[in-house]
C-alpha positions as CSV (number, residue, x, y, z in Angstrom):
1,M,46.1,2.5,16.9
2,R,44.7,0.7,14.0
3,S,41.7,-0.6,16.0
4,M,41.0,2.9,17.2
5,M,41.0,4.3,13.7
6,I,38.7,1.5,12.5
7,K,36.3,2.3,15.4
8,K,36.3,6.0,14.6
9,I,35.7,5.3,11.0
10,G,32.8,3.1,11.9
11,Q,31.4,5.8,14.3
12,S,31.7,8.4,11.6
13,A,30.0,6.2,9.0
14,A,27.1,5.6,11.5
15,I,26.7,9.3,12.1
16,L,26.8,10.1,8.4
17,A,24.2,7.4,7.7
18,S,22.0,8.9,10.5
19,L,22.3,12.3,9.0
20,L,21.5,11.1,5.5
21,A,18.5,9.3,6.8
22,S,17.2,12.3,8.7
23,H,17.6,14.6,5.7
24,A,16.3,12.1,3.1
25,P,13.5,13.4,1.0
26,L,10.1,12.7,2.6
27,R,8.5,12.5,-0.8
28,A,9.1,8.8,-1.3
29,E,7.7,8.0,2.1
30,S,4.7,10.2,1.7
31,L,3.8,9.0,-1.8
32,D,4.9,5.5,-2.5
33,D,3.3,2.4,-1.1
34,F,2.6,-1.3,-1.9
35,V,-0.4,-3.4,-1.3
36,K,-1.0,-7.1,-1.9
37,V,-4.3,-7.6,-3.6
38,S,-4.0,-11.3,-4.5
39,E,-1.6,-14.2,-4.2
40,D,0.3,-13.3,-7.4
41,L,-0.1,-9.5,-7.4
42,T,1.4,-6.7,-5.2
43,I,0.4,-3.3,-6.5
44,H,2.6,-0.2,-6.3
45,Y,0.8,3.1,-5.9
46,R,1.3,6.7,-5.0
47,S,-1.1,9.1,-3.3
48,E,-1.5,12.7,-2.3
49,G,-4.2,14.8,-0.5
50,S,-7.1,13.7,1.6
51,G,-10.9,13.7,1.4
52,D,-14.0,11.7,1.0
53,V,-13.6,11.4,-2.8
54,T,-10.7,9.3,-4.2
55,I,-9.5,10.1,-7.7
56,V,-7.8,7.1,-9.2
57,F,-5.5,7.8,-12.2
58,V,-5.0,4.6,-14.3
59,P,-2.0,4.7,-16.7
60,G,-2.1,3.3,-20.2
61,W,-0.1,0.6,-22.0
62,T,3.1,-0.3,-20.1
63,M,3.0,3.1,-18.3
64,S,3.2,3.8,-14.6
65,T,2.4,6.2,-11.9
66,D,5.3,8.4,-13.0
67,V,3.2,9.9,-15.8
68,F,0.7,11.3,-13.4
69,E,3.3,13.0,-11.1
70,R,2.0,16.4,-12.0
71,Q,-1.5,15.5,-11.1
72,L,-0.5,14.0,-7.8
73,T,1.5,17.1,-7.0
74,H,-1.5,19.3,-7.9
75,F,-3.6,17.5,-5.2
76,K,-0.9,17.4,-2.6
77,D,-2.6,19.9,-0.2
78,S,-6.2,19.0,-1.1
79,K,-8.7,18.4,1.8
80,D,-11.5,17.5,-0.6
81,F,-9.8,14.8,-2.8
82,R,-7.4,12.0,-2.3
83,A,-5.5,11.5,-5.6
84,V,-4.1,8.1,-6.3
85,S,-2.3,6.5,-9.1
86,Y,-1.1,2.9,-9.4
87,D,0.8,0.5,-11.6
88,P,-1.3,-2.2,-13.2
89,R,0.2,-5.7,-13.1
90,A,3.5,-6.1,-14.9
91,Q,3.8,-2.3,-15.2
92,G,6.0,0.1,-13.2
93,L,6.9,-1.4,-9.9
94,S,4.0,-3.8,-9.5
95,S,4.4,-7.5,-9.7
96,I,5.3,-9.0,-13.1
97,T,2.9,-12.0,-13.1
98,I,2.7,-14.9,-15.5
99,E,-1.0,-14.7,-16.1
100,G,-3.7,-12.0,-16.1
101,H,-2.7,-9.7,-18.9
102,Y,-6.1,-8.8,-20.2
103,Y,-8.5,-6.1,-19.3
104,E,-11.2,-8.0,-17.5
105,Q,-8.5,-9.2,-15.1
106,H,-7.1,-5.6,-14.9
107,A,-10.7,-4.6,-13.8
108,R,-10.7,-7.3,-11.1
109,D,-7.3,-6.0,-9.9
110,L,-8.7,-2.5,-9.8
111,H,-11.7,-3.6,-7.8
112,A,-9.4,-5.4,-5.3
113,F,-7.2,-2.3,-5.1
114,L,-10.1,0.0,-4.4
115,S,-11.3,-2.4,-1.6
116,K,-7.8,-2.3,0.0
117,L,-8.0,1.6,-0.1
118,E,-11.5,1.5,1.3
119,A,-12.5,4.0,-1.4
120,K,-16.2,4.6,-1.2
121,R,-16.7,7.6,-3.5
122,T,-14.4,7.2,-6.5
123,V,-13.6,9.1,-9.6
124,L,-12.0,6.8,-12.1
125,V,-9.6,8.5,-14.6
126,G,-8.5,6.1,-17.4
127,W,-5.9,7.2,-19.8
128,S,-5.3,5.4,-23.2
129,S,-5.7,1.6,-22.7
130,G,-6.1,2.4,-19.0
131,G,-9.6,3.3,-20.3
132,G,-10.0,-0.4,-20.9
133,D,-9.3,-1.1,-17.2
134,V,-11.9,1.4,-16.0
135,L,-14.5,0.5,-18.6
136,E,-14.2,-3.2,-17.9
137,Y,-14.5,-2.3,-14.2
138,V,-17.9,-0.7,-14.9
139,R,-19.0,-3.7,-16.9
140,L,-18.1,-6.1,-14.1
141,F,-18.8,-4.1,-11.0
142,G,-21.2,-1.4,-11.9
143,S,-21.2,2.3,-11.0
144,D,-22.6,2.4,-7.5
145,N,-19.4,3.6,-5.9
146,L,-18.5,6.1,-8.6
147,A,-18.6,9.8,-8.0
148,G,-17.3,10.5,-11.5
149,F,-15.8,9.0,-14.6
150,V,-13.1,10.4,-16.9
151,L,-11.7,9.1,-20.1
152,V,-8.4,10.6,-21.2
153,D,-7.6,10.1,-24.9
154,T,-9.3,6.7,-25.0
155,A,-12.4,5.7,-27.0
156,P,-15.3,3.5,-25.7
157,K,-14.6,0.9,-28.4
158,V,-11.5,-0.3,-30.0
159,K,-12.4,-1.4,-33.5
160,T,-14.5,0.2,-36.3
161,T,-14.6,-0.1,-40.0
162,D,-13.5,3.5,-40.3
163,N,-11.7,5.2,-37.5
164,T,-11.6,8.5,-39.4
165,A,-15.4,8.7,-39.2
166,E,-16.2,7.0,-35.8
167,W,-14.6,7.5,-32.4
168,A,-12.6,4.3,-32.0
169,W,-9.0,3.3,-32.0
170,F,-8.4,1.0,-34.9
171,G,-9.8,0.7,-38.4
172,T,-10.6,-2.8,-39.5
173,R,-12.3,-4.8,-42.2
174,D,-14.2,-7.6,-40.5
175,E,-11.5,-9.2,-38.2
176,G,-8.6,-7.9,-40.3
177,D,-6.1,-5.2,-39.5
178,Q,-6.8,-2.5,-42.0
179,D,-4.6,0.2,-40.7
180,G,-1.9,-2.1,-39.3
181,F,-2.2,-1.1,-35.7
182,L,-2.6,-4.6,-34.3
183,R,0.5,-5.9,-36.0
184,F,2.4,-2.8,-35.0
185,F,1.5,-3.1,-31.3
186,S,1.7,-6.9,-31.0
187,Y,4.1,-8.7,-33.4
188,E,6.4,-5.7,-33.9
189,V,6.6,-5.2,-30.1
190,M,8.2,-8.6,-29.8
191,R,10.3,-8.3,-32.9
192,D,11.8,-4.8,-32.4
193,R,10.8,-3.3,-29.0
194,K,13.4,-0.5,-29.2
195,K,11.9,0.9,-32.4
196,I,8.4,0.6,-31.2
197,N,9.2,2.4,-28.0
198,T,10.7,5.3,-29.9
199,D,7.8,5.5,-32.4
200,F,5.3,5.2,-29.5
201,A,6.9,8.0,-27.5
202,T,7.2,10.2,-30.6
203,W,3.6,9.7,-31.4
204,M,2.4,10.6,-27.9
205,L,4.4,13.8,-27.5
206,E,4.2,17.2,-28.9
207,D,7.7,17.8,-27.7
208,A,9.4,14.6,-28.8
209,S,12.8,15.7,-27.4
210,P,15.4,13.1,-26.6
211,A,14.8,13.7,-22.9
212,N,11.1,13.2,-23.2
213,I,11.5,10.1,-25.3
214,R,13.9,8.7,-22.8
215,F,11.3,9.4,-20.0
216,V,8.7,7.3,-21.8
217,E,11.2,4.6,-22.8
218,K,12.4,4.1,-19.3
219,I,8.9,3.5,-18.1
220,T,7.7,1.2,-20.9
221,N,10.8,-1.0,-20.7
222,R,9.8,-2.2,-17.3
223,T,7.1,-4.4,-19.0
224,P,8.5,-7.5,-20.7
225,D,8.0,-7.6,-24.5
226,S,5.7,-10.6,-24.6
227,I,3.4,-9.1,-21.9
228,A,3.4,-5.7,-23.7
229,A,2.3,-7.5,-26.9
230,L,-0.4,-9.5,-25.1
231,L,-1.8,-6.4,-23.6
232,N,-2.4,-4.9,-27.0
233,S,-3.7,-8.1,-28.5
234,S,-6.3,-8.5,-25.7
235,Y,-7.2,-4.8,-26.0
236,W,-8.2,-5.4,-29.6
237,Y,-11.5,-7.1,-28.6
238,L,-13.0,-4.5,-26.3
239,D,-16.2,-2.7,-27.0
240,N,-17.5,-0.9,-23.9
241,T,-19.9,1.5,-25.8
242,Q,-22.9,0.3,-23.8
243,Q,-21.1,0.8,-20.4
244,V,-20.4,4.4,-21.3
245,K,-23.9,5.0,-22.5
246,D,-25.3,3.6,-19.2
247,L,-23.2,6.1,-17.2
248,N,-24.9,9.1,-18.9
249,G,-26.9,10.9,-16.3
250,K,-25.8,8.7,-13.5
251,V,-22.3,10.1,-12.8
252,P,-20.6,13.2,-14.3
253,L,-18.7,12.3,-17.5
254,L,-15.6,14.0,-18.8
255,Y,-13.7,13.1,-22.0
256,V,-10.3,14.8,-22.5
257,T,-8.9,14.0,-25.9
258,R,-6.0,15.0,-28.1
259,E,-6.9,17.8,-30.6
260,E,-7.0,15.3,-33.5
261,W,-10.0,13.5,-31.9
262,K,-12.0,16.6,-31.1
263,G,-14.6,16.2,-33.9
264,L,-15.1,12.5,-33.5
265,A,-15.4,12.5,-29.7
266,T,-17.7,15.5,-29.7
267,K,-20.0,14.0,-32.3
268,W,-20.1,10.7,-30.5
269,A,-20.8,12.3,-27.1
270,E,-23.6,14.4,-28.5
271,K,-25.3,11.3,-29.8
272,N,-24.6,8.8,-27.1
273,T,-23.8,10.6,-23.8
274,P,-25.2,14.1,-24.2
275,A,-24.5,15.0,-20.5
276,A,-20.8,14.5,-21.0
277,K,-18.3,17.3,-21.4
278,V,-15.6,17.0,-24.1
279,V,-12.3,19.0,-23.9
280,S,-9.6,18.5,-26.6
281,F,-6.1,19.8,-26.8
282,G,-2.5,18.7,-27.4
283,K,-1.5,15.1,-28.1
284,H,-1.8,11.8,-26.3
285,M,0.1,12.9,-23.2
286,M,-1.5,16.3,-23.0
287,F,-2.1,15.9,-19.2
288,W,1.7,15.6,-18.8
289,E,2.9,18.2,-21.3
290,H,0.1,20.7,-20.5
291,A,-0.4,19.8,-16.9
292,D,-1.7,23.2,-15.8
293,R,-4.4,23.3,-18.4
294,F,-5.4,19.7,-17.8
295,N,-5.5,20.2,-14.0
296,S,-7.6,23.3,-14.5
297,V,-10.1,21.3,-16.6
298,L,-10.1,18.5,-14.0
299,D,-10.7,21.1,-11.2
300,E,-13.7,22.6,-13.0
301,Y,-15.1,19.1,-13.5
302,L,-14.5,18.0,-9.9
303,S,-16.3,21.1,-8.6
304,S,-19.6,19.6,-9.7
305,I,-19.1,16.4,-7.6
306,K,-17.2,17.8,-4.5
307,R,-20.3,17.6,-2.3
């Protein structure tokens, strides 16, 4: 009797497992994938849609594909565009490597990733320090395979003597740290990551609700403290002004910035890349908080490069 009961329980468990598998959400299977691009790096990515043009969304500091979920969903049924987002090394579900935590290497990783995807006509969309990834990509590999180039709340250069008068991230005096950003995002990241995460999320969001802050914190905590600090320290030295200037007239340019940067970005674009379009609204994660508006702006931009 006992053996028969065990057998029936086992059969029932097998049937239940089969049912659960057959009714499991297809979303994970259709979206998530992994690709090995080097001996030390396996990249996690998600994709939706299909088409000759591949849009690649590159997340910023310690962020992952999760932040672009509303863009991926937007392109789910597209026959013109394949939308892809990936986790850079040591971010999200990609490999946590010992080395390579600087933006020139991120650009090499991106190049290898695009090769694995066999992406021929690509629109690079770099958000925040993800702009460093795509700008360094252009510096190293050029723009021959680019169908478009989008910067989302990121400036072409990192340092300026006055970041209230020039479109750049940090205000410095010579090699100093005038506004304290470098210390905040490097030393303080290692000293008190929890506080930095809360402050970081609060700064990025218009709606800094506990739920939204937890969403950001859950993602950023996947990256170890020392790597998070190193990423910001290496970002400090980037100046890709010339790369952006060289793109003017070659590929369609779009800058989507937070409202605070509207004046600086518009003035810079008029002087340096007059063919670029500038759209400003919301805060640093405007593409997530105002997804419909952002996606509409992106659709209008993409209509010029569809063919």
